[in-house]
GUVOFI-696326 format. One record per residue (C-alpha): x, y, z; residue in three letters. Coordinates in steps of 0.02 Angstrom, whole numbers, plus 32768, in hexadecimal, padded with zeros to 4 digits. Each point is the difference from the previous one (the first is absolute). Layout:
N
XYZALA ...
***
This chain:
440
7B5681AF817EMET 7F647F9B8025GLY 80457F607FB5LEU 7FB17F8D807FGLY 805D7F61802ATHR 809E7FCF7FA6ALA 7FA77F697FB9ALA 7F8780727FA7GLY 808280807FCEALA 805A7F9F7F7AALA 7FA37FD37F63ALA 80617F827F97LEU 7FED7FFB7F46CYS 80657FD07F68GLY 8053808F7FA2CYS 7FC07FCE7F56LYS 80797FFD7F6FARG 80017F977F64LYS 7FBF7F54802BALA 80947F937FDBGLU 80927FAE8058THR 80B380207FCFGLU 80707F678008VAL 80B58028802CTHR 80497F52800FGLY 802D802280B6SER 7FFD7F6E8078GLU 7F8B806B806BLEU 7F797FF97F7CGLY 7FA5807A7F8FPRO 7FE580B98027VAL 7F46802B8004PRO 7FCD809F7FA5THR 7F51801E8043ASP 7FF87FBF80B4LYS 805A80868067MET 7FA7801E80A6THR 7FD080B6801DCYS 7FBB80588098ARG 7F85808D801AARG 7FDB8063809DPHE 7F6980738013PRO 806D8090803CGLY 80687FF87F60LEU 7F70801E7F87GLY 80057F987F62ASP 80B87FD2800FASP 80187F497FD4ASN 80B57FDD802DVAL 80647F647FD7SER 80427FB0809EILE 80A97FF37FABLEU 804A80AE7FF8GLY 809D802B7F9DTYR 8086804D806EGLY 806C806E7F91CYS 8096800B8074MET 80617F7A7FA6ARG 7FEC80217F46TRP 80837FA47F97PRO 809C80637FD8THR 808E7FF47F83MET 80AC80517FEEPRO 7FFB80B57FC9ASN 8046800B7F4EPRO 805F809A803AGLU 80577F9A8085GLY 7FB4805A8095LYS 7FAD7F7D806DGLY 7F5D7FAB7FD1ASP 7F60803F7FAFILE 7F527FB67FFEILE 7FE27F877F71ASP 7F6580557FBBGLN 7FDB7F797F80ASP 80007F7D8089ALA 7F90806E806DVAL 7F8680167F70ASN 7FF97F457FE5GLY 7FE07FDC80B8LEU 7F788085800CVAL 7FAB7FC17F61ASP 80027F4D8041TYR 7FC0803380ACALA 7F6D80627FBALEU 7FD47F747F86ALA 7FF77F878093HIS 7F9580698075GLY 808180638065VAL 7FC380B48008ASN 805680538097TYR 80AD804E7FECPHE 805E80498094ASP 809480757FEATHR 805580938058ALA 807280937FD4PRO 80947FAB8057VAL 7FF17F527FB3TYR 808C7FC17F8EVAL 8067809A802BGLN 7F7680767FCBGLY 7FDB7FAD7F59LYS 7F6B7F908026SER 7F72807C7FEAGLU 803880327F52LYS 80197F4C7FC5ALA 7F587FCD804ATHR 7FAA80937FADGLY 804A7FD87F56ILE 7FC77F4B800BALA 7F508025803DLEU 7FE080937F8CLYS 7FF47F837F72ARG 7F5F7FBA804DHIS 7F53804B8021PRO 8005806680A0ARG 7F667FAA8047GLU 80547F557FF3SER 807780198094TYR 8018805380A9TYR 809E80648027ILE 8044801580AFALA 80908073802BTHR 80418059809ALYS 803B80A2804CLEU 80B27FCC802BSER 803680A38052ASN 807C7FB08077PHE 809680707FEASER 7FA780A57FE1ASN 7F5080138044SER 7FEC80B97FD8SER 7F5B802E7FB1ARG 8059803B7F63GLU 805E7F5C7FE9ASN 7F687F96802CSER 7F92805A7F82LEU 80867FF07F7AALA 800F7F448021MET 7F437FEB7FF9TYR 7FF1805C7F5AARG 80967FA77FB5ARG 7FA97F58801ESER 7F7480357F8BPHE 807E80307F7BGLU 80677F628010GLU 7F687F8E8001LEU 7FAC80637F74GLN 7F5780018058VAL 7F7D80808031GLU 7FD07FA680A0TYR 80507F838077ILE 7F937F72803FASP 80587FD780A4TYR 80728082804FTYR 80687FD88099LEU 805F805F8086LEU 80A07F9C7FEFHIS 80457F9A8092SER 7FB18045809DLEU 80307FB980A9GLY 80B980258009GLY 80178099806DGLY 7F527FEB8049GLY 7F7580807FF7MET 807D80908002ASP 80417FC57F57ASN 7F4E7FF77FBBPHE 7FD980B0803AARG 80A480447FBBLYS 7FEE7FAF7F54ARG 7F4580177FE4PHE 7FA6806C8080VAL 806D8095802DASP 802580247F49ASN 7F477FFA7FD2GLY 80107F687F8EMET 7F747F9E8052MET 7F86808E7FE1ASP 8040800F7F4DPHE 7FF07F457FDELEU 7F507FF88044MET 7FCF808F7F8CGLU 80517FA27F70GLU 7F967F69802DARG 7F64806B7FFELYS 803280427F54ALA 80177F4E7FBFGLY 80BA800C7FD9ARG 80197F83808DILE 7F797F7A8005ARG 80387FA680A0ARG 8073803E808BLEU 80607F938079GLY 80AD7FDD8045PHE 80857F788008SER 80407FD080ABPHE 80A07FBF8051HIS 7FFB801780BBGLY 7FB67FD280A8SER 7F4F7FCE802BGLN 7FEE809A806DGLU 802880797F73VAL 7F917F9F7F88PHE 7F6C800E8074ASP 801F80BA8017GLU 7FFC80187F44LEU 7F617F9A7FEDLEU 7FB08066808AALA 800980937F86LEU 7F897FA47F8BHIS 7F6F8074802AASP 806A80967FD1GLN 80587FBE7F64TYR 7F947F6C7FC9HIS 80877F847FD0TRP 7FBE7FA37F67ASP 80827F768013PHE 80A27FD8805CVAL 80987F9F7FC5GLN 80577F8D807DILE 80847F788003GLN 7FB27F56801ALEU 803D7F4D7FE8ASN 7FF97F5C805FTYR 80A7801E8057VAL 7FD280AF803DASP 7F4D7FD18032TRP 80367FCA80AEHIS 80B9802B7FFDGLY 7FE380B97FDESER 7F64806B800FASN 7FA97FCF7F5EALA 7F6E7FAC8059LYS 7FE5809A806DGLY 800580767F6BLEU 7F807F9A7FA2TYR 7F8D7FF78097GLU 800980BE800FSER 7FC9800F7F4ALEU 7F707F8C8028GLU 7FCB8071808FLYS 7FF180947F8ATYR 7FCB7F977F6AGLN 8087804D7F93ILE 803A7F957F6CPRO 80B57FC88008GLY 80847FF47F78ILE 808C7F868023ILE 80B8801D7FDFMET 80907F87801CGLU 7F997F607FF9PRO 80A57FA77FD9LEU 806D80668077LEU 806480467F6FGLY 80087F557FACGLY 803D7FA28099ARG 7F627F95800BLEU 801E7FC07F51SER 80B87FD78021LYS 7FF87F8A8092LEU 80737F788044PRO 7FEB7F597FABASP 7FAB7FAA8093HIS 7F7E808C8009ILE 7FE07FF27F44VAL 7FE97F448015LYS 7F84801F808EARG 7F9680737F91LEU 800B7F8F7F69LYS 7FC37F6B8064GLN 7F5F805D8023GLN 7FE180437F4FARG 80797FB37F82PRO 7FB1805E7F6FGLU 801380AD804FSER 809880718007SER 8051803080A5VAL 7FCE80B57FE4ALA 7F487FD57FE6SER 7FEE7FD480B8TRP 803180B08033ALA 7F8E80517F80PHE 7F6A7F978033ARG 801F802D80B6PHE 800D80BB7FDBALA 7F5780087FA9CYS 7F9C7F868068THR 7FC9808A807BPRO 7F5F80467FB7GLU 802880B8801DLEU 80977FFA7F8BILE 7FE7805B7F5BLEU 809F7FCE7FA5THR 80AA7FB18020VAL 809780537FB1LEU 808B7F9E7FAESER 809C80497FB0GLY 80057F8B7F6AMET 80A3801E7FA2THR 7FF37F637F97TYR 7F767FB67F97MET 80047F5A805CGLU 7FDB805980A4HIS 7F6C80597FB1LEU 7FBE7F5F7FB6GLN 800E7FA080A3ASP 7FA480878061ASN 7F7680087F7EILE 7FE87F448015ARG 7FF3801580BDTHR 7F7880847FF4TYR 7F9F7FBD7F6ASER 7F9A7FE08066PRO 8039801480B5LEU 7FEB7F65806BVAL 7FFD804480B3PRO 80647FA38083LEU 7FA47F898073THR 801A800F80BCGLU 806E7F647FF9GLU 806B804E7F77GLU 801380A08065LYS 80417F9F8096GLU 80757FA07F8DPHE 804680A57FBFLEU 8014804A80AEPHE 80677F698031GLU 806380147F5ETHR 801F80B5802EGLY 80457FCD80AAARG 80787F897FAALEU 803880887F86ILE 80268078808ELYS 807E7F848046GLN 8074802E7F71TYR 806680A0801FPRO 7FD5805F7F61THR 800580BE7FFDILE 7F51804B7FE6PRO 8030805E7F61CYS 7F6F80127F85ASN 806A80497F74ASP 7F9980A07FFFCYS 80A080657FE1LYS 7FC78090806FTYR 80B07FFA804ACYS 804A802B7F56MET 806480547FBFPRO 808A7FEA8080CYS 807380998004PRO 80957F897FFATYR 7FBF7F987F6FGLY 7FD97F628064ILE 7F7B7F8F7FB4ASP 7FA57FE180A4ILE 7F6D7F967FC0PRO 80717F907F96ALA 80707FDA8097ILE 7F6F7FD88074LEU 7FA47F997F7CLEU 809C7F9A7FD9HIS 80157FD980B8TYR 7F497FCB800FASN 800D7F957F64LYS 80957FA48048CYS 7FA77FE580A6VAL 7F6D7FB17FA5ASN 80727F937F96GLU 806B7FCA8094GLY 809A805A7FBFASN 802B8062809EVAL 80877F8F804BPRO 800D800B80BDGLU 80937F8E8020SER 80917FB47FA0SER 7FCC7F5B8051GLN 7F6480017F95ASP 80167F7B7F77PRO 7FB5807A7F81LYS 806E8091803BTYR 806E800E7F65ARG 7F6D7FFA7F89GLU 7F99807D8064ALA 809580758018ARG 802380057F46ARG 7F4880177FD4ALA 7FF080958076PHE 809F80597FC8LEU 7FED7FE17F45VAL 7F4880308006GLY 802A809E8062TYR 807C803D7F7EASP 7F857FDA7F74ARG 7F6D80548056SER 8059809B803FVAL 809380597FABPRO 8094800E8076LYS 7FF580BE800ALEU 7F4B7FF0803AARG 80197F7A8085GLN 7FE4800D80BBALA 80B880238025SER 7FE680B47FC6HIS 7F7B80298083CYS 803D80888077ILE 7F657FF9806EGLY 7FB980AB7FD2CYS 7F517FB5801DASN 7FAE806A7F79GLN 7FA77F627FC6CYS 7FAD7FBC809ESER 7F8880918017LYS 7FB27FD97F56HIS 7FE97F458020CYS 7F487FD2801CPRO 80397F5B804FGLN 80698060807FARG 809F7FA07FDAILE 809F8043804FASN 80547FFA7F57ILE 80B380328030PRO 80007F7B8088ARG 7FCA7F7B7F84GLN 807C80397F7CLEU 80907FFC807DHIS 7FCA7F53803CARG 7FFB7FBE7F4EILE 80A880507FDAASP 80507FAC8098ARG 7FB77F5B7FC7PHE 804380187F4FVAL 80AE80298041GLU 7FFF7F678070SER 7FD77F937F69LEU 808880507F98LYS 80857FE68086GLN 7FD37F4B801AASP 805D7F9E7F7ATHR 7FCE7F54803DLEU 
***
């Protein structure tokens, strides 16, 4: 791409909006309206992308008035989008499979109310279950209809890596979709073409080696301070540096886990920066590397959006000392036996109605809060036992709890974190039953 060094690749500038500061009364301080850091890369033309990107996987929902599950709260989505745009956020990432297939439409409705040149839309070809050319083309065209656009700024091959190169060839090469998408890019209906990745370093490098053939404009990877050394995040980023391909970051908070930490970890972070939120550490880490274009956050609530805007308005990159402090923090976090669920819901729906993410997230929450009692000799056993069981029944309806898992394993193959979901559900169920039987 001829970007030169990473230091020269990223041009930082404020995404200018109305020059004022909105005061919210939050203890974290005001929310700036005109200081969002943006990045440019020569290979991406005139694109000036906010380093905070809006991940549209977790739009707010509400009960369906017809009594059939939940629906997206469109008014809430509109409000979040309006606020984001007014405060410099201009990148919105969705997919045909997000929020049970409803995210693209809700995102399109919210953004259509704003000038098209004021935002960038990213969506994906999520042809996991049916990669035929006919189905892939239909999914591609439906994205334009749902988003109500004539072009898509950033288009991704969704979740490469699982199944290796054979899966890539089956989903995108053998059916002619790569040739089709490159022609669409030439025609301007796709402005930038890339892929999101969950897999091994070896497969990642094989895909990047196709850069001369496909010219990847960008690549989306999972990166955070826990995965930097503990997984292959550092290696993935270094491979992007080799090819000088801009990176987009997903899961900077590990599905929210890096904002919901044990009390002693929170205290450790607060001692360093009392005025900053716990989550801000992870967001600063994710965008400190200079080849990162934007960091995605699935901001369901306004307070999350406001906090992230503060962090990136403007970005204060981590010092080398702060990086080492975070790496040590990551090592401490990994001592706690949480399940690496990122609440992506790719495992859903379960054919037996089990609410897999809710079960795993409740377990993780109790681990972080110290409410997973290990022994009746523990002085806090009664309190922790009650907190776990009461919280479990409140978080997960009884008919959707882990006891109903038959081990069909339809879920595990869809998990980007490679969790053996039935094994974890059965383990949690055994733990729940042991707590119920213990009447001490």
